[in-house]
C-alpha positions as CSV (number, residue, x, y, z in Angstrom):
1,X,16.8,-12.7,-37.5
2,X,20.1,-10.8,-37.5
3,X,22.7,-11.9,-40.0
4,X,26.4,-11.6,-38.9
5,X,28.6,-9.9,-41.5
6,X,31.8,-9.8,-39.5
7,X,32.3,-6.1,-39.7
8,X,30.1,-4.8,-36.9
9,X,28.6,-5.8,-33.6
10,X,24.9,-6.7,-33.8
11,X,22.4,-4.2,-32.2
12,X,21.8,-6.7,-29.3
13,X,25.5,-7.0,-28.3
14,X,26.5,-5.5,-25.0
15,X,29.0,-2.7,-25.5
16,X,32.3,-3.5,-23.6
17,X,33.4,-1.1,-20.9
18,X,37.0,-0.2,-20.0
19,X,39.1,-3.4,-19.8
20,X,36.3,-5.6,-21.2
21,X,36.1,-7.6,-24.5
22,X,32.9,-8.2,-26.5
23,X,32.6,-11.7,-28.0
24,X,31.1,-9.9,-31.0
25,X,34.6,-8.4,-31.7
26,X,36.1,-11.9,-31.9
27,X,36.8,-13.2,-35.4
28,X,35.5,-16.0,-37.5
29,X,37.4,-18.2,-38.2
30,X,38.7,-18.1,-34.7
31,X,42.0,-16.6,-33.5
32,X,44.5,-17.8,-31.0
33,X,45.6,-15.4,-28.2
34,X,48.3,-16.1,-25.6
35,X,47.2,-15.5,-22.0
36,X,49.6,-15.2,-19.1
37,X,47.2,-15.2,-16.1
38,X,47.3,-18.2,-13.8
39,X,44.7,-20.7,-14.8
40,X,43.7,-23.6,-12.6
41,X,41.2,-26.4,-12.9
42,X,39.9,-28.4,-10.0
43,X,37.5,-31.2,-9.2
44,X,36.7,-31.0,-5.6
45,X,40.0,-30.9,-3.7
46,X,42.0,-32.2,-6.6
47,X,43.9,-29.9,-8.9
48,X,43.6,-31.2,-12.5
49,X,45.7,-28.5,-14.1
50,X,47.6,-25.3,-13.3
51,X,49.4,-23.0,-15.8
52,X,50.8,-19.5,-15.9
53,X,50.4,-19.5,-19.7
54,X,47.6,-20.7,-21.8
55,X,46.1,-20.1,-25.2
56,X,42.7,-18.6,-25.6
57,X,40.6,-19.5,-28.7
58,X,38.5,-16.5,-29.6
59,X,35.5,-17.0,-31.9
60,X,32.6,-14.7,-32.7
61,X,29.7,-15.0,-30.2
62,X,31.4,-17.4,-27.8
63,X,33.4,-16.8,-24.6
64,X,37.1,-17.8,-24.9
65,X,38.1,-21.4,-24.5
66,X,41.4,-21.8,-22.6
67,X,43.9,-24.4,-23.8
68,X,46.5,-25.4,-21.2
69,X,49.9,-26.8,-22.1
70,X,50.1,-30.6,-21.7
71,X,52.8,-30.4,-19.0
72,X,50.5,-28.4,-16.8
73,X,47.8,-31.1,-16.7
74,X,47.8,-33.9,-14.2
75,X,46.8,-36.6,-16.7
76,X,46.9,-39.2,-13.9
77,X,43.5,-37.8,-12.8
78,X,42.1,-38.2,-16.3
79,X,41.4,-41.0,-18.7
80,X,40.8,-41.0,-22.4
81,X,37.3,-41.9,-23.7
82,X,36.3,-43.0,-27.2
83,X,34.4,-39.8,-28.0
84,X,35.7,-37.7,-30.8
85,X,34.2,-34.7,-32.5
86,X,35.1,-32.6,-35.5
87,X,35.7,-28.9,-35.7
88,X,35.8,-27.3,-39.2
89,X,38.6,-25.0,-38.0
90,X,40.7,-27.2,-35.8
91,X,40.1,-30.8,-36.9
92,X,39.4,-33.9,-34.7
93,X,39.0,-33.5,-31.0
94,X,39.7,-36.3,-28.5
95,X,38.2,-36.3,-25.0
96,X,39.1,-37.1,-21.4
97,X,36.9,-38.1,-18.4
98,X,37.9,-38.1,-14.8
99,X,39.9,-41.2,-14.1
100,X,37.6,-42.3,-11.3
101,X,34.3,-41.5,-13.1
102,X,32.7,-44.8,-14.3
103,X,30.2,-42.9,-16.4
104,X,33.0,-41.7,-18.7
105,X,31.5,-38.2,-19.0
106,X,33.8,-35.9,-20.9
107,X,35.4,-33.1,-18.9
108,X,38.2,-32.1,-21.2
109,X,39.4,-32.3,-24.8
110,X,42.5,-31.8,-27.0
111,X,43.6,-31.8,-30.6
112,X,46.5,-34.2,-31.2
113,X,47.0,-33.0,-34.8
114,X,45.0,-29.8,-35.4
115,X,45.0,-28.1,-38.8
116,X,48.1,-26.0,-39.4
117,X,46.4,-22.7,-38.5
118,X,45.8,-24.1,-35.0
119,X,49.1,-26.0,-34.6
120,X,49.9,-24.0,-31.5
121,X,47.2,-25.8,-29.5
122,X,48.4,-29.3,-30.4
123,X,48.3,-31.5,-27.3
124,X,47.0,-28.6,-25.2
125,X,44.0,-29.5,-23.0
126,X,40.7,-27.5,-22.7
127,X,38.3,-28.2,-19.8
128,X,34.5,-27.8,-19.5
129,X,33.9,-25.3,-16.7
130,X,30.3,-26.7,-16.3
131,X,31.8,-29.9,-14.9
132,X,34.7,-28.5,-12.9
133,X,35.9,-25.5,-10.9
134,X,38.0,-23.3,-13.2
135,X,39.8,-20.1,-12.3
136,X,41.5,-17.4,-14.3
137,X,43.8,-15.1,-12.2
138,X,42.1,-16.5,-9.1
139,X,38.6,-15.5,-10.3
140,X,36.0,-18.2,-10.7
141,X,34.9,-18.9,-14.3
142,X,31.2,-19.2,-15.2
143,X,30.4,-21.8,-17.8
144,X,29.0,-21.0,-21.2
145,X,25.4,-22.3,-21.5
146,X,24.8,-25.4,-23.6
147,X,25.9,-28.9,-23.4
148,X,28.3,-28.7,-26.3
149,X,30.1,-25.4,-25.6
150,X,33.2,-25.0,-23.4
151,X,33.6,-21.3,-23.2
152,X,34.9,-19.6,-20.0
153,X,33.0,-16.5,-19.0
154,X,35.2,-14.2,-16.9
155,X,34.2,-10.6,-15.7
156,X,36.0,-8.9,-18.6
157,X,33.9,-10.8,-21.3
158,X,30.5,-9.5,-22.4
159,X,28.0,-11.1,-24.8
160,X,25.3,-12.2,-25.2
161,X,26.9,-15.6,-25.8
162,X,26.1,-18.4,-28.2
163,X,24.2,-21.2,-26.2
164,X,22.0,-18.8,-24.3
165,X,18.2,-18.9,-24.8
166,X,17.2,-17.5,-28.2
167,X,20.6,-18.0,-29.8
168,X,19.8,-21.1,-31.9
169,X,19.9,-19.1,-35.1
170,X,23.4,-17.7,-34.7
């Protein structure tokens, strides 16, 4: 098993080409990175969110997670659910389901009061691309594998990514 030291890509990492980023160059603890591409999130014909600025959370081995400003989210199409989780870096996450989904399956989350290092994402909403149609700069997003993960895979991101087969020891 390979042991991540933080100062080099592992031998199995895909080398990024021009205009690409390797998730193995992302830091741990994660970093925040502003993004000015248009991001949109849809469920069928309904637009849940659209923003021309967002914040990407970049963490070693995972595709970025996009956090959209609260004013860009149509919260009338969402409803809070009782689920919460804890992130060692960001704090307690709260979740949303689609307003008309009786199952209450989480499709989005936010941090109301993240730890100080992540204060910039307070109230911003992140969406699971496995449950929705997400776009960055008009390009469809591929979901990170794994039920827990919410990374957005776009053409400029290379892995392999946490959550794929054989990554349980990362």
